[in-house]
N, C-alpha and C positions, 0 to 999 in steps of 0.2 A: 105281571108283578109290578108293583109301584115302588119306585125308589123312595118317594116321599113318605109313604106309610112305613116302610122299613126304617127310615131315619127317624121318624116320629117315635116308633117303638124303642129304638136305641136311646133316644133322648129321654124317654120316660124312665127306662131302666137306669140310665146314668143319674137321673135326679134321685131315684130311690137309693142308689149306692152312696151318693153324696150326703144323704141324710142318715146314713148308717155308718158311723165312725168305726164301730167294732168290725164290720165286714171289711171296710177299707184297710184297717190295721191288719186284719188277717191276710188280705190280698198282698199288701205291699211290705209289711214289716216281718211277718213270720218267716218267709224263706230267707230274708236277709239276716235275721237274727240267728237262724239255724246255721247258716254258712259261717257267720261270725263266731258262733259257739264252737264249731268244728275247727276253725282257724286258731282259736284260743287253746283248745284242747291239744292240738298238734304243734303248738308253738315250741320251737327248739328242736324240732325233728325235720331237718331239711328234706324237701322233696315229697314228704308224706301228704301234706295238704294239696300239693300240686297233683298228686296221684288220685286222690279221692274227690276233690272238689268239682272237677268238670262233670263227672257222672252225676253228682248230686245236683248240679246246676240244671241237669236234664230232668231230674225226678221231682225236686221240691216244687217248682212252679206248676208242673203237671198235677201233682197231688192237690195242692191248694186250690187251683182253678177248678179241678174236677169236683171237689167238695162244695165249694161255694156255688158253682153254677148249678149242680144237681139239686141242691137244697132250694136255691132261689127259684128255679124253674118249677119245682114241685109245689112251692108256695103259691105260684101263680095258678097252678091247676087246682089246688085244694081250697084256695080262698075265693074261687069263683071268678077271678079276673080273666082267666082264659075263656071261661064260658061266655062272659060278656063280650070279649074281644072277637070271638068266633061268630057272634051274631051280627057283627059289623062287616063291612066290605074289606076285611083284612085276611089275606091269604095265609095259609100255614107257613109257607116259605118266607113270607114277609115277617111273620112273628119270629121265626127261628133266626133269620138274618139280622133282625133288630137286636135280638139277644146276643147273637154272635158278635155284632159290631160293638155293643156296649161292653161286654166282657172281654172281647178281643182287644179293645183299647186298654182295658185294665191289665190284660196279659202283656201287652207291649210295655206298659209302664213298669209292671212287675219284673219282667225279664231284663229290661234295661237297668233298673235299680239294682237288682241282685248281681248282675254281671259287673256293673260299674263299681259297686262296693267290693266285689271279690278281687277285681284287678287293682283298684285304686287304694283300698284301705286294708284288705286282708292279705295282700301280697301274692295273689295267684299269678303263676307263670305257666304259659303253655307254649308248645312248639309252633302251633299254628297262629293264625290271626285272631286277635281278640274280638274283632267284629263278627267273625264266624261263630264264635262261642255265644255272643249276644244274639245272633240270628237264630241259632239252634235253640237257645233258651226261650226265646219268644215263641218259636214254633211249638215247642213242647208245652208252653202255657196255653197256646191256642188249641193244642190237642186235648189238654185237660178240659178246656171249655167245651169243645165239641162232644167229647165223651160224656161229660156231665149233662149236656142237653139231651143226648140220645137215651142215656140210661135212666134218666129221671122218669120216663114213662113206665118203668117197671116197678116203681115204688108208689105206695098210696099214702105214706106218712113221711115226715121229715126224718124220723128215726130210721125208717127203712132205707132212705137215701144214704144216710150215714153208714148203714150196714154194708153198702156196696164197697166201702173202703177195704175191709178185710177180705171180702169175697172176690173183688175184681182187681184191686190195686196191689194188695200185698203179694199175691202169687207172682205178679209181674216183677215186683222188686226182687224176689228170690231168683227169677229166671232170666233177668235182663243182662246178667253178666257181672254184677257188682260182687256178689258172694263168690261165685265160681265162673270162670270164663265160659262163655256159651259153647265153645267148641270142646269143652271138657265135660259137658253135661251128658247124662245117659241119653241114648239115642231118642227115645220117645220125648223126653223133656226138651231136648234140642229142637225137635220138630215142633213142639208146642211153643217154644220161645220164638220160633220163626213167624208165627201168626199173631204175636202180641205186639202192640204198638210201642210199648216202652222199650222193647229190645232195640228198635231202630233209633229211638230218641237217645238212648245211652250210647249206642254204637257211634252215632254222629258226633257227640261231644268227645268221646274217647279218641276218635280219629283226628279231630282238630287238636286235641291236647297233645297227641304224640307225634304228629307230622305236620310240617309246614305246607305240604303239597295238597292241592285240591284234587283228590283222586276220584276216579269213577265210582268207587265204593261209597265215598262220602256223598256224592251227588245222588246216588241211588238211595242211601239212607234218608236224606232230606226229602227226596221225592216220595218215598213210602210214607213218611210222617205227614206230608201234605195230603197224600191220598187218603190216609186214615181220617184226617180232619174233614175232608170233603164227604167221605162216606158216612161219617158219624153225623154230620149236619143233615144229610139226606134222610138218614134214619130218624133223626129228631123231627124233621118236618112230616114224615109219613106217620109217625106215632102220635102226633097231636090229634086229639079228637074231643068232642064234647062228651061229657059224662051224663048229660040228660038229653032226651029226645028233642 
C-alpha cells in the first residue's frame, strides 16, 4: 500500500467537496441546525434538551455522513472514475483509505462544530466531560462514513443509495434506545439491537451525558464503534470492483 497514492486520492476528493458548496452545507450545517431547532423547541423546559441532545449528537452526524459518503462513492462507480482509477496502480485499499481520509476530515469538522455549538450556543450540559461527547460525535460521524463506503456497493443508482436510509438507518433509530430503552425491548429486538452499530454510538453518548466516570462500559462502547468502522472499511475495500472486463 502506498501512503502517497492514498493521500493523493484524499486530496482529489477534498477538492471535489470544496467545489460543491451544497454538499459542504449538508455536511456541516444540517446537523448543527437540527440541534439548534431542537434547542429552540425545548426552550423553557429545563433538562429536556440535556436529555435528548446527547443521543442526537450520536445520530445526526452518522446519518448525514452515511448519506453523503454513499452517494459520493456510488457516483465514482457510475461515472466511470472508479473504472479509470482501477486501471492505474491504485490498490483498492488505497482508494478506500483516500475516501475515508477526505470524508473523515469532514466528519471531524462536523462533529467538532455540532458539539461546540451544542455546548457553547445551545446550552447543553452533561455530567461527563464535553471533550468525550466531542470524541464520540466524531467517531459516530466516522462510522457513518465507513458504512456509506461499504453499503454503496449494493446500489446501482444514487436513488438506490438514498433508499438505504429507510432500509438500514431508520430501523436502527427505532432500536438504538431513543424511543424505548434497549433493556425494555422485546427479547428478539434486544438481540437485534446488540448487533447494530448505532446502538453503541447512542449508548456511548448517553453514558457520558449521565455520568462523569469513564467506565468500562463506556470504553467498550467506543471500542465497538471503532471496530464497526474498521470492519466497514474492510468491506468497502473488498467490494470495489471493475464493472467491465
